[in-house]
C-alpha positions in Angstrom: 12.2 14.6 11.0 13.4 11.4 10.6 15.1 10.2 7.5 15.3 6.7 6.2 17.0 5.4 3.1 16.3 5.0 -0.6 15.5 1.6 -1.4 17.6 0.6 -4.4 15.8 -2.3 -7.1 16.9 -5.9 -6.2 16.0 -7.5 -9.1 15.8 -7.1 -13.0 12.1 -6.5 -12.9 12.3 -3.8 -9.9 15.2 -2.1 -12.2 13.2 -2.2 -15.7 10.0 -0.9 -13.5 12.0 2.2 -12.4 13.4 2.7 -15.9 10.1 2.9 -17.4 8.6 4.9 -14.4 11.2 7.3 -15.3 10.8 7.2 -19.1 6.8 7.8 -18.8 7.4 10.9 -16.4 9.4 12.3 -19.0 7.3 11.6 -21.7 4.3 13.2 -19.4 6.4 16.4 -19.0 6.8 15.6 -15.1 10.5 15.0 -14.8 12.9 17.2 -17.0 16.2 15.8 -15.7 18.9 17.3 -13.0 19.7 21.0 -13.8 23.5 21.4 -14.6 24.3 17.8 -15.8 22.8 18.6 -19.3 20.1 16.0 -19.3 22.1 12.9 -19.4 18.9 10.6 -18.2 19.1 8.2 -21.2 17.9 4.5 -20.9 19.5 2.4 -23.5 17.8 -1.0 -24.5 19.0 -4.2 -26.1 17.6 -5.4 -29.6 15.0 -7.5 -27.8 13.5 -4.3 -26.1 15.0 -5.2 -22.6 16.4 -2.0 -20.8 20.3 -2.7 -21.0 21.5 -2.6 -17.4 25.0 -2.8 -17.9 25.4 1.0 -20.2 22.8 2.9 -17.8 24.9 5.9 -16.5 25.2 6.9 -12.8 22.9 10.3 -13.0 20.1 8.1 -14.7 20.4 5.7 -12.2 20.1 8.2 -9.6 17.2 9.8 -11.2 15.5 6.6 -11.6 15.7 5.5 -7.8 14.9 9.1 -6.6 12.0 9.7 -8.8 10.3 6.2 -7.9 11.1 6.6 -4.2 9.5 9.9 -4.1 6.5 8.7 -5.9 6.0 5.3 -4.0 6.8 6.6 -0.4 5.8 10.1 -0.1 5.2 9.5 3.5 9.0 9.8 4.0 8.9 13.4 2.6 5.9 15.5 4.6 7.5 18.5 3.3 6.1 18.0 -0.2 2.5 17.0 0.8 0.9 19.5 -1.0 -3.0 18.4 0.3 -1.9 19.6 3.8 -0.6 23.2 2.6 -3.9 23.5 0.9 -5.8 22.6 4.0 -4.2 25.1 6.0 -4.8 27.7 3.4 -8.5 26.9 3.3 -8.7 27.4 7.0 -7.1 30.8 7.0 -9.5 32.2 4.4 
């Protein structure tokens, strides 16, 4: 399997999109944090409602980028493709 590097945000707009993607996943219960780290994934906001980029910790940045990359680049992660596994199970029945 060929591994590729994870894309990181290049603009504030891309960074905020990843922040809101993480917040939405937490709100929907699809993301529960990295085990053993005490769930430090918190996104601070400025008084005007924008994301405070300077005060986001490293674990939150890693969580945002990993979650976003996994969601939008599933072709790079064939081991997690559930649709392929479902077809194999149906063929054996």
